[in-house]
Each structure stands twice: as structure tokens, then as C-alpha cells.
Backbone bond lengths (Angstrom), bond angles and torsions (degrees), N, CA, C in turn:
res aa  C-N    CA-C-N  psi(-1)  N-CA   C-N-CA  omega(-1)  CA-C   N-CA-C  phi
1 M - - - 1.444 - - 1.530 108.24 -
2 D 1.309 117.44 133.55 1.459 119.09 179.90 1.532 110.31 -79.83
3 T 1.321 115.62 169.92 1.462 121.90 -174.40 1.525 112.49 -60.45
4 R 1.328 117.11 -40.91 1.464 119.36 -179.61 1.523 111.32 -64.78
5 A 1.326 116.95 -38.37 1.464 120.08 179.51 1.527 110.87 -66.79
6 V 1.321 117.12 -40.19 1.469 121.00 178.61 1.530 109.95 -64.40
7 R 1.333 117.12 -43.11 1.466 119.96 178.95 1.523 111.45 -63.49
8 Y 1.320 116.38 -41.79 1.463 119.64 178.35 1.525 110.46 -63.89
9 F 1.334 117.11 -42.79 1.459 120.64 -179.47 1.526 110.78 -64.04
10 R 1.334 117.74 -40.60 1.465 120.45 177.29 1.529 110.41 -62.67
11 W 1.334 116.85 -41.94 1.455 120.42 178.19 1.526 110.01 -63.28
12 L 1.333 117.99 -41.63 1.458 122.40 179.85 1.532 110.89 -62.20
13 L 1.325 117.57 -45.19 1.467 120.48 176.43 1.526 111.15 -63.10
14 F 1.324 116.08 -41.03 1.467 120.61 177.76 1.523 110.09 -57.24
15 W 1.304 116.90 -45.24 1.455 122.21 179.82 1.533 110.86 -66.80
16 Q 1.338 118.13 -45.63 1.466 121.83 -178.68 1.522 112.28 -64.18
17 Q 1.310 117.15 -36.57 1.465 121.37 -178.72 1.527 111.68 -92.75
18 Q 1.305 117.63 10.69 1.461 124.40 178.12 1.530 112.39 54.53
19 G 1.336 115.35 36.19 1.456 120.75 176.37 1.510 114.60 71.98
20 R 1.325 117.30 22.53 1.468 121.18 -176.81 1.524 111.79 -118.62
21 C 1.310 115.51 151.69 1.462 122.92 176.93 1.529 109.45 -67.76
22 C 1.314 116.78 139.30 1.469 120.52 -179.07 1.525 111.88 -70.96
23 Y 1.320 118.63 -14.76 1.465 121.35 -179.09 1.529 112.70 -100.96
24 C 1.315 116.72 -59.36 1.468 119.26 -173.69 1.524 113.05 -93.47
25 G 1.325 118.04 -16.55 1.452 121.40 178.77 1.518 114.45 81.31
26 E 1.327 117.89 3.49 1.469 121.43 178.45 1.526 110.02 -76.92
27 H 1.323 115.89 155.57 1.458 120.60 176.99 1.530 109.74 -67.05
28 V 1.321 115.57 141.41 1.458 121.62 177.32 1.523 108.44 -115.67
29 V 1.313 115.81 162.84 1.461 122.27 178.49 1.514 107.84 -111.45
30 L 1.307 115.82 123.32 1.458 122.17 178.04 1.524 107.35 -89.98
31 T 1.332 116.68 110.34 1.454 121.13 -176.23 1.524 109.83 -141.99
32 Y 1.304 115.03 157.28 1.462 120.68 177.49 1.524 110.85 -121.23
33 R 1.322 117.18 5.84 1.461 120.99 177.46 1.523 108.99 -85.69
34 P 1.327 118.19 131.24 1.475 121.24 -176.19 1.524 114.18 -56.20
35 Y 1.331 118.91 -40.34 1.468 118.97 -177.62 1.517 112.17 -72.08
36 D 1.325 119.28 -25.32 1.463 121.34 175.02 1.523 111.11 -81.81
37 A 1.325 117.49 -31.34 1.461 121.51 -178.49 1.527 111.98 -67.13
38 A 1.322 117.85 -17.77 1.465 121.31 179.80 1.533 112.53 -85.93
39 R 1.308 117.87 -5.77 1.469 121.36 -178.96 1.528 110.54 -76.15
40 P 1.337 118.49 152.53 1.470 121.33 -176.40 1.525 114.50 -63.76
41 Y 1.320 118.28 -24.85 1.459 121.11 -177.79 1.532 112.52 -98.77
42 A 1.318 117.75 10.05 1.468 121.09 178.72 1.532 109.77 -70.75
43 A 1.312 116.51 142.13 1.464 122.06 -179.64 1.526 110.57 -74.28
44 T 1.330 116.25 133.25 1.465 121.87 176.29 1.520 108.53 -131.54
45 L 1.320 116.04 156.25 1.463 120.32 173.43 1.517 108.30 -83.63
46 E 1.307 116.40 133.53 1.465 122.53 -177.40 1.518 109.93 -120.94
47 H 1.328 116.59 132.66 1.465 121.62 173.06 1.531 107.23 -84.16
48 L 1.322 117.84 116.92 1.463 120.65 -178.78 1.521 110.75 -63.77
49 Q 1.328 116.89 -49.74 1.458 120.12 170.37 1.519 105.78 -96.29
50 R 1.315 116.47 116.01 1.455 120.95 -174.50 1.523 112.02 -55.64
51 R 1.318 116.05 146.55 1.462 119.63 177.20 1.519 110.80 -62.68
52 A 1.321 117.26 -31.88 1.458 121.38 177.73 1.532 111.60 -64.50
53 D 1.324 117.05 -23.50 1.468 122.42 179.20 1.520 112.26 -100.60
54 G 1.326 117.08 13.69 1.463 120.48 177.94 1.511 115.02 98.33
55 G 1.329 118.21 5.86 1.454 121.53 178.51 1.521 111.37 -70.47
56 T 1.311 115.92 156.70 1.462 120.68 -178.71 1.518 110.32 -113.72
57 G 1.316 115.69 175.80 1.447 121.70 176.06 1.516 112.30 -91.34
58 H 1.325 116.76 14.73 1.465 121.40 179.78 1.522 109.18 -64.99
59 W 1.337 116.22 147.98 1.466 120.99 -176.49 1.517 113.13 -57.43
60 S 1.338 117.48 -29.10 1.469 120.01 -178.40 1.529 112.43 -73.49
61 N 1.332 117.34 -11.59 1.457 121.90 -179.88 1.533 111.33 -104.71
62 L 1.323 117.93 7.18 1.455 121.21 -175.93 1.527 111.22 -114.42
63 A 1.319 115.15 146.96 1.466 122.41 174.96 1.522 106.90 -145.80
64 M 1.324 116.77 171.19 1.451 120.73 177.79 1.513 109.20 -102.64
65 A 1.324 115.02 131.58 1.461 121.46 178.64 1.519 109.15 -132.46
66 C 1.314 116.06 154.80 1.461 118.27 173.52 1.526 107.75 -70.64
67 R 1.302 115.48 156.58 1.460 120.15 -175.92 1.532 111.04 -59.50
68 R 1.328 116.71 -38.65 1.467 120.31 -178.43 1.526 111.14 -61.65
69 C 1.336 117.37 -47.43 1.467 120.24 179.66 1.525 111.18 -66.91
70 N 1.319 116.85 -40.76 1.452 121.19 -178.67 1.526 110.92 -59.79
71 H 1.331 116.93 -41.54 1.454 120.34 -177.02 1.526 113.69 -83.66
72 S 1.320 118.42 -17.80 1.467 119.55 -177.84 1.528 113.50 -101.32
73 R 1.314 118.41 -4.20 1.467 121.17 -177.62 1.522 112.49 -64.22
74 G 1.304 117.55 -39.85 1.464 121.35 -179.81 1.517 111.47 66.35
75 D 1.328 116.83 -135.23 1.467 120.56 -177.43 1.529 112.43 -100.03
76 R 1.323 117.60 14.90 1.465 120.97 179.22 1.527 111.24 -72.58
77 D 1.319 116.23 150.06 1.457 122.55 174.36 1.521 108.46 -62.92
78 W 1.335 117.54 141.40 1.470 120.77 -174.67 1.522 112.78 -62.97
79 L 1.328 117.97 -37.04 1.456 120.40 -178.63 1.535 111.13 -71.29
80 F 1.334 116.18 -41.10 1.465 120.42 175.62 1.524 109.97 -61.63
81 Y 1.322 115.99 -45.08 1.463 120.26 -178.05 1.529 111.18 -63.74
82 A 1.332 117.26 -41.21 1.466 120.39 178.43 1.532 110.59 -61.71
83 S 1.315 117.72 -43.71 1.471 121.31 178.74 1.518 110.83 -64.35
84 W 1.313 116.87 -40.42 1.458 121.39 179.87 1.526 110.85 -65.86
85 R 1.336 118.26 -43.90 1.468 122.01 -179.05 1.530 111.05 -65.98
86 R 1.319 117.77 -31.40 1.465 121.11 -178.90 1.530 112.18 -90.55
87 K 1.332 115.49 4.12 1.475 122.64 178.07 1.526 112.05 57.33
88 E 1.342 116.18 46.22 1.456 121.94 -179.36 1.524 112.45 -90.57
89 F 1.320 117.58 0.37 1.464 119.27 179.48 1.495 111.43 -84.33
């Protein structure tokens, strides 16, 4: 996928998810500047089924997550992790 397609897809996910992280529900910032992308609330693309578990880069397996959730999920199932982050237990 070229850079323009990735940017458009990130914008589309941002719009579909109303600017919120798919796990914690907090607002994320859609940015392409390197110093903003390192912030915990920066929007990142997340593979719902991890690639290590056989997930693909297909659009149906991707969602937008804040950087903090994306990096702290580890090997947990995405649905379990979302419930845990939203304190639904």
C-alpha cells in the first residue's frame, strides 16, 4: 500500500471510530509529524488478530488505537483487552 492510501485509510478509521481508540475509547490525535506520533494518545493502526497469530493486514483486521493501548496489549485477545481497558469486568 502506498503512503497516500495508508493516510486515507487512517483518516477513514478515524472518522468511523469518531476519533476514539478502539480499546479505551479515549480521543486520539491523527498526526503525521514524528514528534506527535510518539505521544501516548497518537493514533496508530492496530491488527485486531495479531500477525503473530495468523492475522493479516487486510482492512477488516485493522482498527485505530491510541499508541498506549497498541503498545501495552501484548498477546491478549483484542476483545478481552478492550473490555479490560474499559473496566467492564
